C-alpha positions in Angstrom: -5.7 -69.3 129.9 -5.3 -71.8 132.9 -1.8 -70.7 134.1 -2.9 -67.4 135.0 -4.5 -69.2 138.1 -1.1 -70.0 139.1 0.6 -66.7 139.2 1.7 -66.8 142.8 3.7 -70.1 142.3 4.9 -68.4 138.9 6.0 -65.2 141.1 8.2 -67.8 143.5 10.0 -69.0 140.4 10.5 -65.3 139.3 11.9 -64.2 142.9 14.5 -67.1 142.5 15.7 -65.9 139.3 14.7 -68.9 137.7 13.8 -69.4 133.8 10.0 -68.9 133.9 9.4 -69.7 130.5 10.9 -72.8 130.8 8.9 -73.7 133.6 5.5 -72.5 131.9 6.4 -74.8 128.7 7.0 -77.9 131.1 3.7 -77.6 132.8 2.1 -78.9 129.6 5.4 -80.4 128.0 5.1 -77.7 125.3 8.1 -77.7 122.9 7.0 -74.2 121.5 6.8 -70.9 123.8 3.0 -70.1 124.1 1.4 -66.7 124.0 0.3 -67.1 127.6 4.0 -68.1 128.6 5.5 -65.1 126.7 2.7 -62.9 128.3 3.1 -64.1 131.8 7.1 -64.3 131.6 7.3 -60.7 130.2 4.8 -59.1 132.6 6.7 -60.3 135.8 9.7 -58.7 134.1 8.4 -55.4 133.8 11.0 -52.7 135.1 13.9 -54.6 134.6 14.7 -53.2 131.3 14.4 -49.6 132.4 16.8 -50.4 135.5 19.0 -52.1 133.3 19.0 -49.2 130.8 19.7 -46.6 133.6 22.4 -48.5 135.1 24.1 -49.2 131.9 22.9 -46.6 128.8 26.4 -47.2 126.9 25.3 -50.4 124.7 21.6 -49.6 124.3 22.4 -46.0 123.2 24.7 -47.4 120.5 22.1 -50.2 119.5 19.7 -47.4 119.2 21.9 -45.1 117.3 22.5 -47.8 115.0 18.7 -48.1 114.3 18.2 -44.5 114.2 20.9 -44.3 111.5 18.9 -47.1 109.2 15.6 -44.8 109.5 17.6 -41.7 108.8 18.8 -43.1 105.5 15.6 -44.8 104.6 13.5 -41.9 103.1 10.3 -40.1 103.7 7.9 -41.5 106.3 5.2 -39.9 108.7 4.6 -42.8 111.2 6.8 -45.4 113.0 5.5 -48.3 115.0 7.5 -50.7 117.3 6.1 -54.3 117.6 6.8 -55.8 121.3 7.9 -51.8 122.4 8.2 -53.4 126.0 9.3 -50.4 128.3 10.2 -48.4 125.5 14.2 -48.5 126.2 14.8 -48.9 122.3 11.7 -47.0 121.1 12.1 -43.9 123.1 16.0 -43.5 123.0 15.9 -44.5 119.0 13.3 -41.6 118.5 15.4 -39.2 120.4 18.3 -40.1 117.8 16.4 -39.5 114.7 17.2 -36.3 112.5 13.4 -35.8 112.5 10.6 -37.0 114.4 7.5 -38.6 112.6 4.2 -37.0 112.8 3.3 -39.8 115.1 5.1 -42.8 116.8 3.1 -45.9 118.0 4.3 -48.8 120.2 2.4 -52.0 122.0 3.5 -55.0 123.9 1.6 -57.8 124.9 2.4 -56.9 128.7 0.3 -54.4 130.1 2.8 -53.7 133.1 5.4 -53.3 130.6 3.5 -50.5 128.7 3.2 -48.6 132.2 6.9 -49.0 132.4 7.2 -47.4 129.0 4.8 -44.7 129.4 6.8 -43.3 132.1 10.3 -43.9 130.5 8.8 -41.8 127.4 7.7 -39.0 129.8 11.3 -38.9 131.4 13.1 -38.6 128.1 10.6 -36.0 127.0 9.3 -37.8 123.6 6.2 -36.3 122.4 3.6 -37.7 119.8 3.6 -41.3 120.8 0.5 -43.6 121.6 1.1 -47.0 123.4 -1.4 -49.9 124.0 -1.4 -53.5 124.5 -1.6 -56.0 121.7 -0.7 -59.1 120.0 1.9 -59.5 117.3 -0.1 -62.3 115.6 -3.3 -60.3 115.7 -2.6 -56.6 115.7 -5.2 -54.0 116.6 -3.7 -52.0 113.4 -5.1 -51.6 109.8 -3.6 -52.9 106.7 -0.9 -50.7 105.2 -1.2 -47.9 108.1 2.3 -47.2 109.5 5.2 -46.2 107.2 7.9 -47.8 109.0 6.9 -51.1 111.4 9.9 -52.5 113.3 10.9 -55.1 115.8 13.6 -55.4 118.4 13.9 -59.0 119.5 10.2 -59.2 120.0 9.6 -62.0 117.5 12.5 -63.9 118.9 10.5 -66.0 121.2 8.1 -67.5 118.8 10.1 -70.3 117.1 7.9 -72.3 114.7 5.6 -69.3 114.1 7.8 -67.1 111.5 5.4 -67.4 108.4 2.4 -66.1 111.0 4.4 -63.2 112.4 6.1 -62.0 109.2 2.4 -61.7 107.4 1.0 -59.8 110.2 4.0 -57.4 110.3 3.9 -57.1 106.4 0.1 -56.7 106.6 0.6 -53.4 108.8 3.6 -51.9 107.1 3.1 -49.4 104.7 6.4 -48.4 103.4 9.3 -50.6 105.3 9.4 -53.4 107.8 12.6 -53.7 109.8 13.4 -56.7 111.9 16.1 -56.8 114.3 15.8 -60.4 115.4 18.2 -63.3 116.2 20.3 -64.1 113.3 20.2 -67.7 113.3 21.4 -67.9 109.5 24.2 -65.9 110.1 25.3 -67.4 113.6 28.1 -70.0 114.9 26.7 -73.4 116.0 26.9 -72.6 119.6 24.5 -69.7 119.2 22.3 -71.9 116.9 21.9 -74.6 119.4 21.0 -72.2 122.1 18.4 -70.3 119.9 16.9 -73.5 119.4 16.9 -74.6 123.2 15.3 -71.2 123.9 12.5 -71.6 121.3 13.8 -68.5 119.4 13.0 -67.9 115.6 15.6 -69.6 113.3 13.8 -69.3 109.6 12.9 -65.6 109.3 14.9 -64.7 106.3 14.1 -68.2 104.1 10.3 -67.6 105.1 10.5 -63.9 104.2 12.1 -65.3 100.7 9.3 -67.9 100.2 6.8 -65.2 100.7 8.4 -63.0 98.0 9.1 -60.2 99.9 11.2 -57.6 98.4 14.2 -57.9 100.8 16.6 -55.1 100.3 19.0 -55.8 103.2 19.9 -58.8 105.2 23.2 -58.7 107.7 24.4 -58.9 111.2 23.3 -55.6 112.7 26.6 -54.7 114.3 26.0 -54.9 117.9 24.6 -57.4 120.1 23.8 -57.5 123.8 24.6 -61.2 123.9 27.3 -63.0 121.4 25.4 -66.1 121.6 22.3 -64.2 120.7 23.6 -61.9 117.4 21.2 -59.5 116.2 20.5 -59.6 112.5 18.8 -56.6 110.5 16.4 -57.5 107.7 14.7 -54.5 105.8 11.7 -55.2 103.6 10.2 -52.6 101.2 6.6 -52.1 100.4 4.7 -50.1 98.0 4.0 -47.3 100.1 0.9 -46.0 98.6 -1.5 -45.8 101.5 -2.3 -42.9 103.8 -4.3 -44.1 106.8 -5.0 -41.3 109.3 -6.7 -43.3 112.2 -4.6 -46.6 112.2 -5.5 -47.9 115.5 -8.6 -50.7 115.3 -10.5 -53.4 116.7 -8.2 -56.5 116.1 -11.2 -58.9 115.7 -12.8 -56.8 112.8 -9.9 -54.2 112.0 -12.5 -51.5 112.0 -12.6 -48.0 113.7 -13.2 -47.6 117.5 -15.5 -45.2 119.0 -13.9 -43.9 122.4 -16.4 -43.4 125.0 -16.5 -43.5 128.8 -12.7 -44.6 128.7 -13.5 -47.5 126.4 -12.7 -48.5 122.9 -15.7 -49.6 121.3 -16.3 -51.3 118.1 -19.7 -50.9 116.3 -18.7 -53.4 113.9 -18.0 -56.2 116.4 -19.9 -55.1 119.3 -17.0 -55.4 121.4 -15.8 -52.9 123.9 -12.0 -52.8 125.4 -11.1 -51.2 128.6 -8.4 -48.6 129.3 -6.7 -48.9 132.3 -4.5 -46.3 133.5 -4.4 -44.4 130.4 -3.3 -47.6 128.7 -6.0 -48.8 126.0 -6.1 -52.9 126.3 -6.6 -53.8 122.6 -5.7 -57.8 122.9 -8.6 -59.7 121.4 -9.1 -61.6 124.8 -9.5 -58.2 126.7 -12.7 -57.6 124.9 -16.2 -57.5 126.4 -19.3 -58.4 124.4 -21.4 -54.9 124.7 -24.1 -55.1 122.4 -25.8 -52.4 124.2 -23.0 -50.0 124.9 -24.4 -47.3 122.5 -28.0 -47.6 123.8 
C-alpha cells in the first residue's frame, strides 16, 4: 500500500475539499477505484456523515424508514449485517425503526475511523446488541450463510468493474436475503449514467446477478435518493435460509473461528493474530500478524 506514505499530501487535497479518489487514481493512472484509494478517502471523510445527519436528519430518516419497511415485511430473521456500515447513520437509524430488533446486528467498514464514529453514534441512539469491526467487502471476515439479512447502502457503489466479485461474496455470507441499495444504473437517465461511469461506480449489478442465477424477487428504484444524478435502486435476492450459525465472525483468510485473548482475535488454523484498537476488532486480512507461537 504505497500510497499510505503520502497521507500528509493527501490530507492537503482533503482540506482543499478536492476529490481524493480522483487524485489517488491519477497517481498511477488507474481507471478503476482501488481498495487502497477507497480506504484512504473514506477514512479522511470520517465524521462528515454523522455531522451531516445531525444537521439535517429528515432525508436520512425517510431513507431508513423505507429500508426498515422492506425488512419488516421480509419474514423471519435473527441477524442483520450492513456491509460498509460507515458511521452507522443508516444502520442505527434503520434498526431504531424496525418493528422488532434482530437478536444480533453486525456492521463492518474498511475504515477504522468510520467505525470509531459509528460506535459513538450507535451509543447515542441507544441501540443494543450490535457488533462492529473493520473488514473488506471482497474478503469478509464472516462465515458462509451466517447472517439472515445482509444489506448494502451505496457501499458497493465505488467498485465499478468488480460487480461479480462483490455479489458472490455478499451472497456467500447471506443466509436468507441480500438487499442491495446501490446506484441504479439500469434505471437512470443518460446524465446520471455518464456521471456514474466517470466516478467509477458499479453499472452492472442487476445483469450480473441474473447471470449468476440468483433468485431476484425485486428490482426497482428505491423511491428516495440523496442525489438525483445517483438514483438509488433496490434489488432483493432470496436464498434458502437453512443454516444457523452461532458465531459468524471468523478469520478472513481461513473462514474459521477466532480465539479472543489479550485484546487479540487469534485464528489457530491460520496462525494469524488480528489487533483490537479502541475496542474495534481490525479484521482486514492485511491487518493480520503472523503469530505462530501466540498460544504458547
